[in-house]
C-alpha positions as a printed NumPy array, in Angstrom:
array([[  6.176,  -3.464, -29.965],
       [  7.952,  -3.872, -26.671],
       [  5.675,  -3.07 , -23.717],
       [  8.605,  -3.315, -21.199],
       [  9.381,   0.382, -21.5  ],
       [  6.008,   1.17 , -19.989],
       [  6.887,  -0.936, -16.844],
       [  7.962,   1.809, -14.472],
       [  5.134,   4.374, -15.343],
       [  2.353,   1.668, -15.384],
       [  3.688,   0.291, -12.044],
       [  3.648,   4.011, -10.578],
       [  0.032,   4.561, -11.98 ],
       [ -1.049,   1.12 , -10.542],
       [  0.416,   2.256,  -7.096],
       [ -1.28 ,   5.674,  -7.12 ],
       [ -4.675,   4.244,  -8.051],
       [ -4.678,   1.628,  -5.407],
       [ -3.601,   3.814,  -3.029],
       [ -6.168,   6.532,  -3.74 ],
       [ -9.069,   3.936,  -3.646],
       [ -7.841,   2.49 ,  -0.325],
       [ -7.396,   6.136,   1.051],
       [-11.153,   6.931,   0.02 ],
       [-12.481,   3.771,   1.889],
       [-10.606,   4.972,   5.051],
       [-11.745,   8.627,   4.686],
       [-15.39 ,   7.19 ,   4.272],
       [-15.318,   5.257,   7.428],
       [-13.443,   7.82 ,   9.782],
       [-15.053,  10.997,   8.505],
       [-18.512,   9.866,   7.074],
       [-17.739,  11.327,   3.6  ],
       [-18.444,   9.391,   0.314],
       [-21.614,   7.825,   1.848],
       [-19.762,   6.821,   5.291],
       [-18.632,   3.366,   6.125],
       [-19.749,   0.811,   3.587],
       [-22.393,   3.293,   2.372],
       [-24.303,   3.434,   5.682],
       [-24.23 ,   7.106,   5.912],
       [-22.245,   6.753,   9.295],
       [-18.514,   6.887,  10.372],
       [-17.056,   4.315,  12.514],
       [-17.041,   5.11 ,  16.16 ],
       [-13.517,   6.25 ,  17.47 ],
       [-11.488,   3.532,  18.469],
       [-13.856,   0.636,  17.768],
       [-12.069,  -2.546,  17.222],
       [-11.171,  -3.516,  14.399],
       [-12.903,  -1.231,  12.009],
       [-11.789,   2.065,  13.154],
       [ -8.044,   0.764,  13.368],
       [ -8.537,  -0.692,   9.994],
       [ -9.849,   2.666,   8.674],
       [ -6.934,   4.407,  10.04 ],
       [ -4.578,   2.088,   8.217],
       [ -6.49 ,   2.652,   4.996],
       [ -6.354,   6.368,   5.362],
       [ -2.746,   6.798,   6.281],
       [ -1.016,   3.852,   4.458],
       [ -3.148,   4.397,   1.496],
       [ -2.027,   8.034,   1.364],
       [  1.6  ,   6.958,   1.784],
       [  1.217,   4.443,  -0.994],
       [ -0.433,   6.96 ,  -3.208],
       [  2.298,   9.631,  -2.913],
       [  5.106,   6.839,  -2.857],
       [  6.654,   7.43 ,   0.454],
       [  7.489,   4.394,   2.71 ],
       [  5.777,   2.271,   0.102],
       [  6.985,  -1.063,   0.796],
       [  6.298,  -0.981,   4.419],
       [  2.977,   0.937,   4.042],
       [  1.888,  -1.539,   1.243],
       [  2.729,  -4.63 ,   3.301],
       [  0.588,  -3.167,   6.241],
       [ -2.124,  -2.477,   3.907],
       [ -1.808,  -6.234,   2.549],
       [ -1.714,  -7.662,   5.902],
       [ -4.87 ,  -5.644,   7.153],
       [ -6.857,  -6.973,   3.99 ],
       [ -5.751, -10.567,   4.566],
       [ -6.935, -10.163,   8.166],
       [-10.175,  -8.662,   6.885],
       [-10.648, -11.488,   4.618],
       [ -9.989, -14.317,   6.836],
       [-11.613, -12.899,   9.796],
       [-14.742, -10.977,   8.306],
       [-15.407, -12.892,   4.869],
       [-13.888, -16.184,   4.71 ],
       [-16.224, -17.596,   7.647],
       [-19.222, -17.022,   5.551],
       [-18.056, -19.056,   2.713],
       [-14.888, -20.474,   1.099],
       [-14.775, -18.41 ,  -2.304],
       [-14.613, -14.521,  -2.358],
       [-17.31 , -14.457,  -4.774],
       [-19.567, -16.178,  -2.261],
       [-18.531, -14.28 ,   0.879],
       [-18.365, -10.84 ,  -0.519],
       [-14.433, -10.672,   0.074],
       [-13.487,  -9.944,  -3.498],
       [-12.384,  -6.383,  -2.724],
       [-10.397,  -7.555,   0.275],
       [ -8.701, -10.143,  -1.546],
       [ -7.772,  -7.859,  -4.58 ],
       [ -6.485,  -5.027,  -2.231],
       [ -4.429,  -7.84 ,  -0.389],
       [ -2.754,  -9.044,  -3.587],
       [ -2.513,  -5.681,  -5.114],
       [ -0.686,  -4.176,  -1.961],
       [  1.509,  -7.216,  -1.762],
       [  2.517,  -6.738,  -5.419],
       [  3.375,  -3.125,  -4.624],
       [  5.325,  -4.262,  -1.532],
       [  7.304,  -6.826,  -3.746],
       [  7.866,  -4.465,  -6.907],
       [  8.383,  -1.23 ,  -5.048],
       [  6.883,   2.216,  -5.943],
       [  8.11 ,   2.671,  -9.525],
       [  9.77 ,   5.643, -10.761],
       [  7.202,   8.453,  -9.981],
       [  7.442,   8.359,  -6.227],
       [  8.302,  10.777,  -3.445],
       [ 10.838,   8.476,  -1.899],
       [ 12.772,   8.697,  -5.239],
       [ 13.347,  12.295,  -4.516],
       [ 15.006,  11.621,  -1.197],
       [ 18.72 ,  11.067,  -1.402],
       [ 19.915,   7.769,  -0.031],
       [ 22.802,   7.412,   2.506],
       [ 25.412,   4.955,   1.749],
       [ 25.052,   1.726,   3.872],
       [ 27.328,   1.876,   7.137],
       [ 27.165,   5.511,   7.14 ],
       [ 30.112,   5.94 ,   4.873],
       [ 30.013,   7.573,   1.503],
       [ 31.307,   5.751,  -1.381],
       [ 30.571,   2.28 ,  -2.802],
       [ 32.09 ,  -1.141,  -2.548],
       [ 34.099,  -0.49 ,  -5.895],
       [ 35.931,   2.358,  -4.234],
       [ 36.724,   0.102,  -1.34 ],
       [ 38.108,  -2.522,  -3.549],
       [ 40.387,  -0.068,  -5.302],
       [ 43.842,  -0.256,  -4.039],
       [ 45.514,   2.781,  -2.504],
       [ 47.574,   4.737,  -4.714],
       [ 46.102,   3.269,  -7.958]])
């Protein structure tokens, strides 16, 4: 059985699940829902560095990744924010993620990096937006290579 035929759909589902999970982390931290920031029952104070800004990235970019809009840029920003979280918050405690509590940050970092590299998959809002030809011209390189009058 060839599993390659499921590539696009599985990639889209992976993107949606990872985006939704990230979005809920941001919503919990910003709006004190789902138990609040890290289960404390409280929201992060507005503008607090770096937690509030990280939660904003989680909410906004997680939502964009979820629906598949500006996916690669949003996923790269999410990946970078999780790399920052891992190396600044978790890694100083111990070297390995299992020892420093950074498994979730590492998984989100690499998951979003994968999405940034592979793209959104076929089930994405950005697939519904028509693309302009590069250089602002309609047509393709093949039409430019065709001699006039042919």
